C-alpha positions as CSV (number, residue, x, y, z in Angstrom):
1,M,22.7,37.0,-20.4
2,A,21.7,33.4,-20.2
3,E,23.3,30.9,-22.5
4,P,21.2,29.0,-25.0
5,G,19.5,26.0,-23.6
6,T,19.3,27.3,-20.1
7,T,16.3,28.3,-18.0
8,R,15.8,31.4,-15.9
9,K,13.2,31.7,-13.2
10,T,11.3,35.0,-13.4
11,G,8.9,35.4,-10.5
12,D,7.0,32.1,-10.4
13,K,7.5,31.3,-14.1
14,L,10.2,29.5,-16.0
15,D,11.7,31.7,-18.7
16,M,12.9,29.4,-21.6
17,Q,16.0,30.4,-23.5
18,A,15.6,27.8,-26.3
19,E,13.0,25.6,-28.0
20,P,11.8,23.0,-25.5
21,M,12.5,19.3,-26.2
22,I,9.8,16.6,-25.8
23,L,11.2,13.5,-24.0
24,N,9.4,10.2,-23.3
25,I,10.4,8.8,-20.0
26,G,9.3,5.2,-19.7
27,P,7.6,2.7,-19.7
28,S,10.8,0.9,-18.9
29,H,11.8,-1.0,-15.9
30,P,14.8,1.1,-14.7
31,A,13.5,4.2,-12.9
32,T,9.9,4.1,-14.1
33,H,9.4,0.5,-13.1
34,A,8.0,-0.9,-16.4
35,T,4.4,0.5,-16.4
36,L,4.7,4.2,-15.9
37,R,5.2,6.8,-18.6
38,F,5.9,10.6,-18.5
39,I,5.8,13.0,-21.4
40,A,8.4,15.6,-20.4
41,E,8.9,19.0,-21.9
42,M,12.5,19.9,-21.3
43,D,14.7,22.9,-21.5
44,G,18.2,21.4,-21.2
45,E,17.8,19.1,-18.1
46,T,15.1,21.2,-16.5
47,L,11.5,19.9,-16.5
48,L,9.2,22.6,-17.9
49,K,6.1,20.5,-18.1
50,L,5.4,16.9,-17.0
51,T,2.4,14.8,-18.1
52,P,2.0,11.4,-16.4
53,E,0.3,8.7,-18.3
54,F,-1.1,5.5,-16.9
55,G,-2.9,2.4,-18.2
56,Y,0.0,0.1,-19.1
57,L,-1.1,-2.5,-16.6
58,H,-4.6,-3.6,-17.5
59,R,-6.1,-5.5,-14.6
60,G,-9.7,-4.3,-14.9
61,F,-10.4,-4.8,-11.2
62,E,-13.6,-2.8,-11.0
63,K,-15.2,-4.3,-14.1
64,E,-14.1,-7.9,-13.3
65,S,-15.7,-7.6,-9.9
66,E,-19.1,-7.1,-11.4
67,D,-19.0,-10.7,-12.9
68,S,-17.7,-12.4,-9.7
69,T,-19.2,-13.5,-6.4
70,W,-18.2,-11.5,-3.3
71,T,-15.6,-14.0,-2.3
72,Q,-14.2,-14.3,-5.8
73,V,-13.2,-10.6,-5.7
74,V,-10.7,-11.3,-2.9
75,P,-7.9,-12.6,-5.3
76,Y,-8.4,-9.5,-7.5
77,T,-7.6,-7.2,-4.6
78,D,-4.2,-8.9,-4.3
79,R,-3.3,-7.4,-7.7
80,L,-4.0,-3.7,-6.7
81,N,-0.9,-3.2,-4.5
82,Y,1.0,-6.4,-5.1
83,V,3.8,-5.3,-2.7
84,S,1.5,-5.5,0.3
85,P,-1.5,-7.6,-0.9
86,L,-2.7,-8.6,2.6
87,M,-3.7,-5.1,3.3
88,N,-5.9,-5.0,0.2
89,N,-7.6,-8.2,1.3
90,V,-8.3,-6.8,4.7
91,G,-9.7,-3.5,3.4
92,Y,-12.1,-5.2,1.0
93,A,-13.3,-7.7,3.5
94,M,-14.0,-5.0,6.0
95,A,-16.1,-3.1,3.4
96,V,-18.3,-6.1,2.7
97,E,-18.6,-6.9,6.4
98,K,-19.7,-3.3,7.0
99,L,-22.5,-3.7,4.4
100,C,-23.6,-7.0,6.0
101,G,-23.4,-5.8,9.6
102,I,-20.8,-8.5,10.4
103,E,-18.6,-8.1,13.5
104,V,-15.5,-10.4,13.2
105,T,-14.0,-12.2,16.2
106,E,-11.5,-10.5,18.5
107,R,-8.8,-13.0,17.4
108,C,-9.5,-12.2,13.8
109,K,-9.1,-8.5,14.5
110,Y,-5.6,-9.0,16.0
111,I,-4.6,-11.3,13.2
112,R,-5.6,-8.7,10.6
113,V,-3.5,-6.1,12.5
114,L,-0.5,-8.3,12.5
115,V,-0.6,-9.1,8.8
116,C,-1.3,-5.5,7.9
117,E,1.7,-4.1,9.9
118,L,4.0,-6.8,8.5
119,S,2.8,-5.8,5.1
120,R,3.4,-2.1,5.8
121,I,7.0,-2.9,6.8
122,I,7.8,-4.9,3.7
123,D,6.1,-2.3,1.5
124,H,8.2,0.5,3.0
125,M,11.4,-1.6,2.6
126,V,10.7,-2.2,-1.1
127,C,10.0,1.5,-1.5
128,I,13.2,2.7,0.1
129,G,15.3,-0.1,-1.4
130,T,14.2,0.5,-5.0
131,N,14.4,4.2,-4.5
132,M,18.0,3.9,-3.5
133,V,18.7,1.6,-6.5
134,D,17.4,4.4,-8.7
135,L,19.8,6.8,-7.0
136,G,22.7,4.4,-7.4
137,A,22.9,3.1,-3.8
138,L,22.4,-0.7,-4.4
139,T,23.6,-1.9,-1.0
140,N,20.5,-0.6,0.8
141,F,18.3,-2.6,-1.6
142,W,19.9,-5.9,-0.5
143,Y,19.9,-4.9,3.1
144,F,16.1,-4.5,3.0
145,W,15.4,-7.4,0.6
146,K,16.7,-9.9,3.2
147,P,14.1,-9.1,5.9
148,R,11.4,-8.9,3.3
149,E,12.2,-12.4,2.2
150,E,12.3,-13.5,5.9
151,V,8.8,-12.2,6.3
152,Y,7.6,-14.0,3.2
153,M,9.3,-17.3,3.8
154,R,8.9,-17.6,7.6
155,L,5.6,-15.9,8.2
156,I,3.4,-15.3,5.1
157,E,4.0,-18.6,3.3
158,P,3.2,-20.7,6.4
159,L,0.1,-18.6,7.0
160,C,-1.2,-18.4,3.4
161,G,0.5,-21.1,1.5
162,Q,1.8,-18.6,-1.0
163,R,3.7,-15.3,-1.3
164,L,2.5,-12.4,-3.4
165,T,-1.0,-13.2,-4.2
166,T,-2.1,-14.3,-0.8
167,S,-5.9,-14.1,-0.9
168,Y,-5.8,-14.7,2.9
169,T,-8.6,-12.7,4.3
170,R,-12.2,-13.9,4.1
171,I,-15.5,-12.1,4.6
172,G,-16.2,-12.9,8.2
173,G,-12.7,-14.0,9.1
174,A,-9.6,-15.5,7.4
175,M,-8.6,-18.5,5.3
176,Y,-6.8,-20.1,8.2
177,D,-6.0,-19.4,11.8
178,L,-2.3,-18.8,12.8
179,P,-0.3,-22.0,12.5
180,E,1.3,-23.5,15.5
181,G,4.5,-21.6,16.5
182,W,3.7,-18.6,14.2
183,T,3.7,-16.0,16.9
184,D,7.1,-17.1,18.3
185,E,8.5,-17.0,14.7
186,C,7.0,-13.6,14.2
187,R,8.9,-12.3,17.3
188,N,12.1,-13.9,16.0
189,V,11.8,-12.3,12.6
190,V,11.1,-8.9,14.1
191,R,14.0,-9.1,16.6
192,D,16.6,-10.8,14.4
193,S,15.9,-9.5,10.9
194,I,13.7,-6.5,10.7
195,L,15.0,-4.2,13.5
196,P,18.8,-4.8,12.7
197,M,18.3,-4.0,9.0
198,I,16.4,-0.9,9.8
199,A,19.3,0.2,12.0
200,D,21.8,-0.7,9.3
201,V,20.1,1.3,6.5
202,N,19.6,4.2,8.9
203,A,23.3,4.2,9.5
204,L,24.0,4.0,5.8
205,L,21.6,6.8,4.6
206,T,20.3,9.2,7.2
207,K,23.4,11.2,7.6
208,N,25.0,10.4,4.2
209,R,26.1,13.6,2.5
210,I,25.4,12.3,-1.0
211,F,21.9,11.0,0.0
212,I,21.0,14.3,1.7
213,D,22.2,16.4,-1.3
214,R,20.1,14.2,-3.7
215,T,16.9,14.2,-1.7
216,M,16.7,17.3,0.5
217,G,14.5,20.0,-1.2
218,V,13.8,17.6,-4.1
219,G,10.1,17.0,-4.9
220,A,8.9,19.2,-2.1
221,I,5.2,20.0,-1.6
222,T,3.3,22.1,0.9
223,A,0.7,20.7,3.2
224,K,-2.0,22.8,1.4
225,D,-1.1,21.5,-2.0
226,A,-0.8,17.9,-0.8
227,I,-4.3,18.1,0.6
228,A,-5.7,19.7,-2.5
229,L,-4.2,16.9,-4.7
230,G,-5.7,14.2,-2.5
231,F,-2.4,12.9,-1.0
232,T,-2.7,10.5,1.9
233,G,-0.3,8.2,3.7
234,P,3.5,8.9,4.1
235,C,3.5,11.4,1.3
236,L,0.9,13.6,3.1
237,R,2.5,13.1,6.5
238,A,5.9,14.1,5.1
239,A,4.3,17.4,4.2
240,G,3.4,18.0,7.9
241,V,-0.2,16.7,8.0
242,P,-0.6,14.1,10.8
243,L,-3.5,12.2,9.1
244,D,-3.6,8.5,9.8
245,L,-6.8,6.5,9.7
246,R,-5.5,4.1,12.4
247,K,-5.6,7.1,14.8
248,D,-8.2,9.4,13.3
249,E,-10.8,6.8,12.4
250,P,-9.7,3.7,14.4
251,Y,-10.7,0.3,13.0
252,L,-10.0,-3.2,14.1
253,V,-8.2,-2.8,17.4
254,Y,-5.8,0.0,16.6
255,D,-7.3,2.1,19.4
256,R,-5.8,-0.4,21.9
257,F,-2.2,0.2,20.9
258,D,0.3,2.9,21.8
259,F,2.1,4.2,18.7
260,D,3.1,7.5,17.2
261,I,2.4,9.1,13.8
262,P,5.7,10.5,12.4
263,I,5.5,13.7,10.2
264,G,7.9,15.8,8.2
265,H,8.0,19.5,7.5
266,Q,9.3,20.1,4.0
267,G,7.3,17.4,2.1
268,D,10.4,16.5,0.1
269,T,12.0,13.2,-0.9
270,C,14.1,13.2,2.3
271,D,11.1,13.7,4.5
272,R,9.3,10.9,2.7
273,Y,12.2,8.6,3.5
274,M,12.4,9.7,7.1
275,V,8.7,9.2,7.6
276,R,8.7,5.6,6.2
277,M,11.8,4.7,8.3
278,E,10.0,5.8,11.5
279,E,6.7,4.2,10.4
280,M,8.5,0.8,10.2
281,R,9.7,1.2,13.8
282,Q,6.2,2.1,14.9
283,S,4.8,-0.9,13.1
284,V,7.2,-3.1,14.9
285,H,5.9,-1.6,18.2
286,I,2.3,-2.3,17.1
287,I,3.2,-5.9,16.2
288,E,4.8,-6.5,19.6
289,Q,1.8,-5.2,21.4
290,A,-0.6,-7.3,19.2
291,L,1.4,-10.4,19.9
292,D,1.3,-9.7,23.7
293,Q,-2.5,-9.1,23.6
294,L,-3.5,-11.8,21.1
295,P,-6.6,-13.5,22.4
296,G,-7.7,-17.1,21.9
297,G,-10.9,-18.3,20.3
298,P,-11.9,-18.8,16.7
299,A,-10.6,-16.8,13.8
300,N,-13.9,-17.0,11.9
301,I,-17.4,-16.1,12.9
302,D,-19.9,-18.9,13.5
303,D,-22.3,-18.2,10.7
304,T,-22.4,-20.4,7.6
305,R,-24.2,-17.7,5.7
306,Y,-20.8,-16.0,5.3
307,V,-18.2,-18.7,6.2
308,L,-17.8,-22.1,4.7
309,P,-19.1,-25.0,6.9
310,D,-16.5,-27.3,8.5
311,K,-15.2,-29.8,6.1
312,Q,-16.0,-32.8,8.4
313,L,-19.6,-31.7,8.3
314,V,-19.5,-31.3,4.5
315,Y,-18.2,-34.9,4.1
316,G,-20.9,-36.4,6.3
317,N,-24.0,-34.1,6.3
318,I,-26.2,-33.4,3.3
319,E,-27.3,-29.9,4.6
320,A,-23.6,-28.8,5.1
321,L,-22.8,-30.2,1.6
322,M,-25.6,-28.2,0.0
323,Q,-24.5,-25.1,1.9
324,Q,-21.0,-25.5,0.6
325,F,-22.3,-25.8,-3.0
326,K,-24.6,-22.8,-2.7
327,F,-21.7,-20.8,-1.1
328,I,-19.4,-21.6,-4.0
329,Y,-21.7,-21.3,-6.9
330,E,-24.1,-18.6,-5.8
331,G,-21.9,-16.7,-3.4
332,I,-22.8,-15.2,0.0
333,Q,-26.0,-13.2,0.0
334,V,-25.3,-9.5,0.7
335,P,-28.2,-7.2,1.4
336,A,-28.9,-4.3,-1.0
337,G,-27.2,-1.0,-0.1
338,E,-24.0,0.9,-0.6
339,V,-21.1,1.6,1.7
340,Y,-17.6,3.2,1.7
341,S,-15.0,1.7,3.9
342,A,-11.3,2.9,4.2
343,T,-8.2,1.6,5.8
344,E,-4.7,3.0,6.2
345,A,-2.7,1.0,3.6
346,A,1.1,1.4,3.2
347,N,0.8,4.3,0.8
348,G,-2.3,6.0,2.2
349,E,-6.0,5.7,2.3
350,L,-7.3,2.6,0.6
351,G,-11.1,2.9,0.2
352,Y,-13.7,0.6,-1.3
353,Y,-17.1,2.1,-2.4
354,I,-19.4,-0.9,-2.8
355,V,-22.9,-1.0,-4.3
356,S,-25.1,-4.1,-3.8
357,K,-28.5,-4.8,-5.3
358,G,-28.7,-7.9,-3.2
359,G,-27.5,-11.4,-4.1
360,G,-24.3,-13.2,-4.5
361,G,-22.1,-10.6,-6.2
362,P,-21.5,-6.8,-6.3
363,Y,-23.3,-4.5,-8.6
364,K,-20.4,-2.0,-8.6
365,I,-17.1,-1.7,-6.8
366,K,-15.1,1.6,-7.0
367,V,-11.7,1.5,-5.4
368,R,-10.0,4.6,-4.1
369,P,-6.3,3.5,-4.2
370,P,-3.6,5.7,-2.6
371,C,-1.3,5.8,-5.7
372,F,-3.8,7.3,-8.1
373,P,-3.8,10.8,-6.5
374,L,-0.1,10.5,-5.8
375,F,0.6,9.9,-9.5
376,Q,-1.5,12.8,-10.6
377,G,0.6,15.0,-8.3
378,M,3.9,14.2,-9.9
379,P,3.9,17.4,-12.1
380,R,3.4,19.5,-9.0
381,L,6.4,17.8,-7.4
382,C,8.8,17.8,-10.3
383,E,8.2,20.8,-12.7
384,G,11.0,23.3,-12.5
385,Q,13.5,20.7,-11.2
386,M,16.1,18.6,-13.0
387,I,15.3,15.3,-14.8
388,A,17.5,13.5,-12.2
389,D,15.2,14.8,-9.5
390,L,12.2,13.2,-11.2
391,I,13.8,9.8,-10.7
392,A,14.5,10.5,-7.0
393,T,11.0,11.9,-6.4
394,L,9.2,9.1,-8.3
395,G,10.9,6.4,-6.2
396,S,10.0,8.2,-2.9
397,V,6.3,8.6,-3.8
398,N,6.2,4.8,-4.4
399,I,3.7,4.4,-7.2
400,I,2.3,0.9,-7.5
401,A,1.0,0.6,-11.1
402,G,-1.6,-2.0,-10.2
403,E,-3.6,0.8,-8.5
404,L,-3.5,3.0,-11.5
405,D,-5.6,0.8,-13.8
406,R,-8.9,2.4,-14.9
C-alpha cells in the first residue's frame, strides 16, 4: 500500500494518494528566468498538472508595429528574441522584401547568412550554459560565455555599433557593409574561441554520469506529439523530425552550402542538448563556407525607394535631401497585399505574416515566434515527472519571454 503523499501510476493516469498542493513556480530569475510562471498541482514532488502563464514581459510588438513606418519596426524585432536579435531583423526584412518584390544583392545574402549563423551559435551557447546553471553545473556557463562575448565584442559591435539591440538589417540590404578586416576576425573567433569551447563543454558534459542521469528520459516527447503541438527547431529535431527551413525551404544562399541536420530519437532533455551542440558545429561549417564564397559588390540594392540615398548626395543635392526626408517621415511605400515569410531561427520557425494596405507603414503584423508553441507544450513535457525535472526541461526548451508577449 502506498504511503500518504505518494503517487502511483495506474495505466496512463496518475493515482493520487493525498490532497494535491498548488505551487506557484516563478516569476523569479533563478530557474524561471524572471518572466515565466507555472501553476503546478503537486502530489509530493510529482507534477500532476502544470499550467504555464505568460504575459509578464509586455512589449506589444504587433500593436506597436501598426503605428510605425516599415523601417521603424526593425528595432522592435530586436526585442522578440533578444539573445539572437540579428536573426529577427533578417526574418522581418525578408518578409517586407517578399511583399515588395525586392531581390537583395548577392553580398547581402552572404552577410545575412554569416550574422544568422553567428547568432545561432551564441543563442545555443546561452541556452546550454544557463540550462547547466539551473542544474548546478556553473563551469559550463562560463566556458560558453567567453566565446559569446568574443562574438559580441570582436564581430557584432564593430559591425552594428552595439550589442543586443542591433537593428542591423535594412529592407533592401543592411545598415553597413562589413568593416575592413571583419572576415579575418571572424575566422579567428571561430578558430580560437568558438570551436575550442564547444570541445571543452562537450568533454565536460556529454559523457558525464550526473548530467546523463539528470537529462536522459527527462521531458521526453514523441515526434507525433511534437508536431501536433507546433514544435519547430531543435526541440522538434530532438524528437526525430528532420525539419529545417534552411534545407526544406531554402532561402538566402543556404542551398549553396554543405551542412547536416542533426536529429535525436527520444525527444528528451539530453537529445535537445546533443542537437544544439551539433548544430553549433554545423553553423561553424556554414560560416567557413560563406567566408570562402563571399562575393564583392554592394551590400544594398541601388533603389532609393527602399534605401536611403548616399549622404554625400543628401548634403549637396536637393532631390536627394527631399528623398531622405520623405523616407524618414513617410516611410518606404509598400504595395497593398499580404505575405507570410519564415526563417529558421535559433529556436525554430520564425514567421512574419504582414498585411499592407499600401503606404508607409504596416496595417497588421502577426509574428509566429518559435517559443510560443514550445511554452504551451511544457505540460506535455513535464506532467507526471518530478519538480526538479521541470527545471531541467525548461532550460533545455530555451523559452525566450520576449516572444511570448501577446
